[in-house]
N, C-alpha and C positions, 0 to 999 in steps of 0.2 A: 504493500500500500504506500510505498515511497515515504514511509515515516509519518503519514497522516493518520489520525484517528478517525473512526467513522463519524464522530459527532462534529467534525470540522475543526477541532482544536489542533494546533501545531505544537510539536515539542519545542521547549524553550531553546533558542539558539545558544550555542556554547560561546560565552564571552571569553576571548583569550586573556589569560592572566597577564597583567602588565609585567614587562621584563624587569628583573632586578639587576642592579649593577653594583660594582665595588668602587668606592671613591676614596682616594688617598689625598688628604689635605697636608700641605707642607707650609710651614710658617716659621717666622722668627719669634713672634710674641704670642701667637694664638689669637687671631682677631675675629674669625668667623665661625667659631664652634657652633653657633646657633644654626647656621646653614647645615653643618654636618649632622647636627641633632635632628633637623627637619628631614634630611634624607633617610636617617635611621627610622624615624616615625613613619615614613612612606614605605618602609620595608626593605630598603637598600642596606648594604653594608658600608661602613665608613671607618677610617682610621685617621688619627691626627698626629702629626709630628710637630713638636714645638721645640725650637732650638734653645731659646733663652731659659737658663736654669731657673730663674725666679718665677717664671710663668708656667713651668711644666705641670703643675697641679690644676691648671685651669681646665675646666670641662671634665675633670675626673668624675666618673659615675654617669656622665651623659654620653661621652664618645670614647670608644676604645682608642688607646694610644699606639703609635708606631715608634719604636725605640730607634730605628734606623730606616728612614724612609727609602733610601736607595735600595735596600734589600726587599722592600715591599712593592717596588715598581712593577714587577712581573705579576704580582697579585692583583693589581688595580686595573679596572677598566678605564677609569678617568683619573688623572692627576691634577689637583687644583692647588696652585700657588696663591697664597692670600696676601703676599707682600712683594715689593720689588726687591731685586738683588739676586734673583735666581735665573736671570735671563739666559745665560749660557747653558745651564742645565736644562731649561725648558726648550731651548732651540735644539739641543742634542737629542732630547727625548722625542721631539716632533719628527726629527730626521729619521729616527728609528721606527717611526710609525705609531708611536704612542699618542693617545688622545690626551691633550693638555689644555687646561684653562689657566689663563694668567701668565704674565711674564714673557718677555722676549728681550734680547739684548737691545733692540731698537726702542721698545716702549719703556724699558727701565731707564734708558738715557733721556727719553722725553720728559719723564717725571723728575729724575734725579738731578739733571743738569738744566736748570731753568732757561739758560741762554740758548741751549740747543733746542729745547722745546719751542721757544718763541721763534727761533730762526727757521725751524721746519714749517711752522704755520705760515710765516712770512713768505717762504719759498713757493707756496702753492696759492698765494694771493689773498691770504687772510690778514686783515688789518690787526696790527699789534701796537701796543703802547711803546713809546721810547723807553729803552732799558739799557743798563750798563752793568757789566760784570766786574767785580773787584776781588782781589786777593789781599788787599792791604786796607786796614781801617783808616790810616792816615791819608791814603790816596783818595778814599771816598769822601772824607771830611773836606779835603782840599777841593774836590769836584763840586760839592754843595756850596762851599763858600764862593766859588767862581760862577756857579749857576744856581742862584737862590730859587727855591720853589718848593712845592709840596711833593714829596716822594714816599714810596713804600719800600721798606727793606725786607728782604726775604733770604734766609740762608739757603745755600746749595748743599747737596749731598746728604750725609747722615744727620747733620744738624737740623734738617727740615723737620725731623721728628719732634724737635723741641718747639712746639707750636707757639709758645709764649715769646719766642725770639722774633717772630714776624711783627713788624711795627708799621703802623700807618701814621705818617706825619700829619699834624694838624696846623702847623704854622706855615704861612705863605712864604716865609724866607728860609725855611728848612732848619731853623735854629734848634728845634726840639730833636730833629733827627741827628744833628751833630752831637748833641748831648748823649743820645742813645748809643751812637757809634763809639764815642769815647768810653762809655761804660762797658760796652761789649768787648772793646779792646782789652780792658783790664780783667773782666770776668770770664770771657768766652774766647779769648785769643787763640787758644790751642784747639778748641772744638770746632770753631767756624773757620774752615780753610778758604772758602770763597763764598760770596754772597752777591745778590742782584739788587740793584736799586732801580726801581721802576717809577716812571712818571705817574703821579696820582691822577685819576680821572673820576669825576663825579658821576653818579648814575645809580642803577639798580644792580646789585650783585645777584647773578642768576647762573645756575649751572645746568647744562644739558648732559645727559648720560645715555649710553646705548650699548647693547651687546653686539659683539662682532664675531662672526663664525670663521674668520680667517679669509673670507672672500667678500662678504657683504654684511651690511647692518641688519639686525633683527629689530624691526619696529613692533610696537610703539616705542617712542623715546620717553625717557624719564626727565621731566623738568623739575628741578629742585632748588630749594632756597635754604642755605646753611645758616645756622645761628652759632657763631664761633666763640663769642665772648661768654664769660663765666656767669654773668648776672643778667637778669631781665633788663631790657632797655639797651642791650649791647654795651654793657659796662664791664670793666675788669679785664683780666688777662685772657689771651687767646687760649682755648682749650683743645684745639683741633675741631671739636664740635660738642655742643650741648643739646642739639636737636635739629631737626630738619622738617620742612614741609615740602610736599611734592604732589605731582599728578602725572599720569601717563597720557600720551597723546600722539597724534601724527607728527611727522617731521615738520618743524616750524622754521621760521626765517633764521633763527639763531643757529639751528642745526645745519641748515643749507649753506650758511655763510662760513661754517667752521668744519664740522666733521665731514660733510659731503666732499669738500675739497681735499681732505686727507685720506680718502678711501684707498687710492692706489698705493700710497706709501704704507699704509697699515697692512694691506694685502701682501705687499712685497716683503714685509717684515715677518709674516707668518703668525702674527699675534692672533690669539683667540681668547675672548673673555669680555670683561666689562671695561668701558672707558668713560671718563667724565671730564668735561672741560668747565672750569669755573671762569665766568666772564663778568665784565662790566658792560652793561648796555645803557646807552644814552641816546640823545637826539642825533648824535653824530655817527653812531655805529656800534658794532659789537666788538669788544676787545678781550680776547682770551687772556686770563691771568695765569692759570696753572693747570697742568695735567694731573689726573689720577688714572693710572693704568693698572687697575686691580679692582677688586670689590671694595667699595667705600664702606666705612663704618661711621655712623650707624645706617648709612644708606641701604645696605643689603637687608638689614633687619626690617626697615620700614617698607622696602619693596615687597617683602614677604606678606605684608598686610594687603597689598594691592594686586599681586599676581595670583591668578586662579589656576594657571597651568601647573601640573605636577613638576616639582623642581628637579627630581631625578631624571625624568624623561627629557625635560628641557635641556639640562646641563649636558646630558649624553649627546643629544642632537647637536648642540652648540659645538662641543668638542669634536664631533664627527664632521663638522663643516656642512651640516644639512640646513636647509631652509626650515623654519619652524614658525608656526603661528602662535606667538606668545599672547595668551589671554590675560587681560587685566580688568579690574573693576573700573567703572566710570565714576570718577569723583576725586576726592582728595585724601591723602594720607599724611599724618604727622607722626613723628617719633620724638619722644622725650627721653633724654639720657638721665638716668638716676645714678649719681656718683656718691662716693664717700671720700674722706681725706685719705691720701694726700692729693688726689686728683685735682688739677691737671699736672701737678708737679711730681717729680721722682724723689721719694723720701721713704726708704724702706722702714726706718725706725718709726716714722709717723704712722705708716700703714699698720705695723705691728701693735702700736699703741691704741689706735682708734678703730681699726677695721678688720684686722686679721680674724678669720673664722666667724665673723659676725653672721648671725642667722637672718635670712630673708623670710619675713613673716607675712602671710596673706590673711587679712581679716576674714575674708570669705574664701573658700578653697577654689578660687577661679584664677587660672593663669592665662586665659585667652588674651592675646596681644602683648604678652610679656616675653621678651627675648633675652636670653642669657648673655651676659658679658663675661667678666672674669669671675666665674662662679663654678662651684663644684657641688656634686651631690654626695652628701655624707650621712649615711644611715637614714635615708629618706628625707633629709633636710637640705634645702638650698643654703649654701654658705659662701661667703666671699673667699676668693682664691687669688693667686698671683700676688702682686703688691701695688697695683696701679690705682685701685679704688673705682675702676670703671665697672659698675655693677650690672645694670640692666638697661635695655631700651624698651620703653613702653609705647605701643603704637595704637593709633585709632584711625577709623575711616568714616567718611561722611560724604553726602552729595554736595555739601558746601564745606568751606574751610572751617566754619564755626562748628558744624556738626562733628567734623573730624577732631577738632580741639576738645569738644565736650566728651567724646568717646574716649580719647586718650587720657585726659585728666581724671575722668571717673575711674579708670583702671589704676592710675597712679595712687589715688586716694585709698586703694585697697592694700597698699604695700607699706610695710614698716621695716626699716633697717636702721640701726643706730647710726646717728650722725649723717643720714642721707640728705642730699640736697639736689635740686633740679631747677631749671628755669620755668617760670609760669607763663611765659609769653610766646612759646613756639607757635608760629603760624599767624600771629597778630599782624606782622609786617606785611602780610599778603595784601591787605586791603589797599594800602597806598602803593605798594610795588606793582600790583596788577593794573591799577589805574594808569600808572606811568608807562608800563610796558605795552598796554593796549593802545595808548595814545601814540606811541612810537611805532606801532605795527609789528611787534615782535612775537606775540603769543600765537598767532594763527596764520 
């Protein structure tokens, strides 16, 4: 009867079980264990290699560890590098036919050497702000004295990790920057080998991010707004990030004037993974400030709030160079970083005193929208690990930015950690920023 019953009912079609993959995460500090945990929750296998000794206990209990990632390469279906600095290893693995996300020698250089990153953009016709590279603080001071103006100072190389060292000048004659440079010479002379001075430009700071499969971009793109300062109202030291607001959408003018022009260079480099360009947009144009050639933090945690495609399936397709229809919610996402001392500074003794092994308590047993940072699972309890104080990213979604804010902050109120702090104004800037970007014709 060809499988048909007499009453006309059909046998249920067999739904193929989604394929399961093995993911190997390789890291210096252990930045995106939350993504590895998500893959495990989807039924995949994951291992995490963390090089930095002080961070090795991060994600214990959530994600199995790899003691020597090079020995686990053959075990893995996909290898994911979550930081720059592994470019040569990633290039070699790709040449051997391995599926690799993150890192290439070229994209490491784009992010690590600011001058190179800017010149590559300029070479394909992207407008960049005037900038100068220095290896001497005295030479930079002399330059500002001869060319008074507002500038931004940004370290190159490993010192980029010290986010508090980036400084935006406020004085029109550059006198405040001269004072900062003289202080850096005394305190950071050995750590900062080279740095960039960039002409200050007023406008809206906006970033566009996109996944790249080695040949083409996977849309939609992620339009995001970082909140880098420690306190509400953009006050205090730079932290790297205290939160971000974002939405997914079609390629816009900013994307077309930047990433689209870089497509051939990125394809030639063999890079596969996520890319982000932080820009200043104003009435004169779009000016890229810096590259991020890896998963951004807390960007990836917030993206998990808005992406509805299965992450394991998507990442395997991305690493395989396949076209993929990335499905996302229509609306806005925000993410709030919850931190404890000594964040954003490095001070192991302060961490031990105020934060080590601190329990994360949920008033109601609800963890939806709560993404782990430097956390471990210890006898069923979430506790702080590592020594950074970067605890959680709490996300929210809404059809408006205000709804997304309410969703995220309601979840924040459910969490208790001793000495925790967070910004209360993530997403508020959207109302003025979006008006200006709309007026200048950048959003759509």
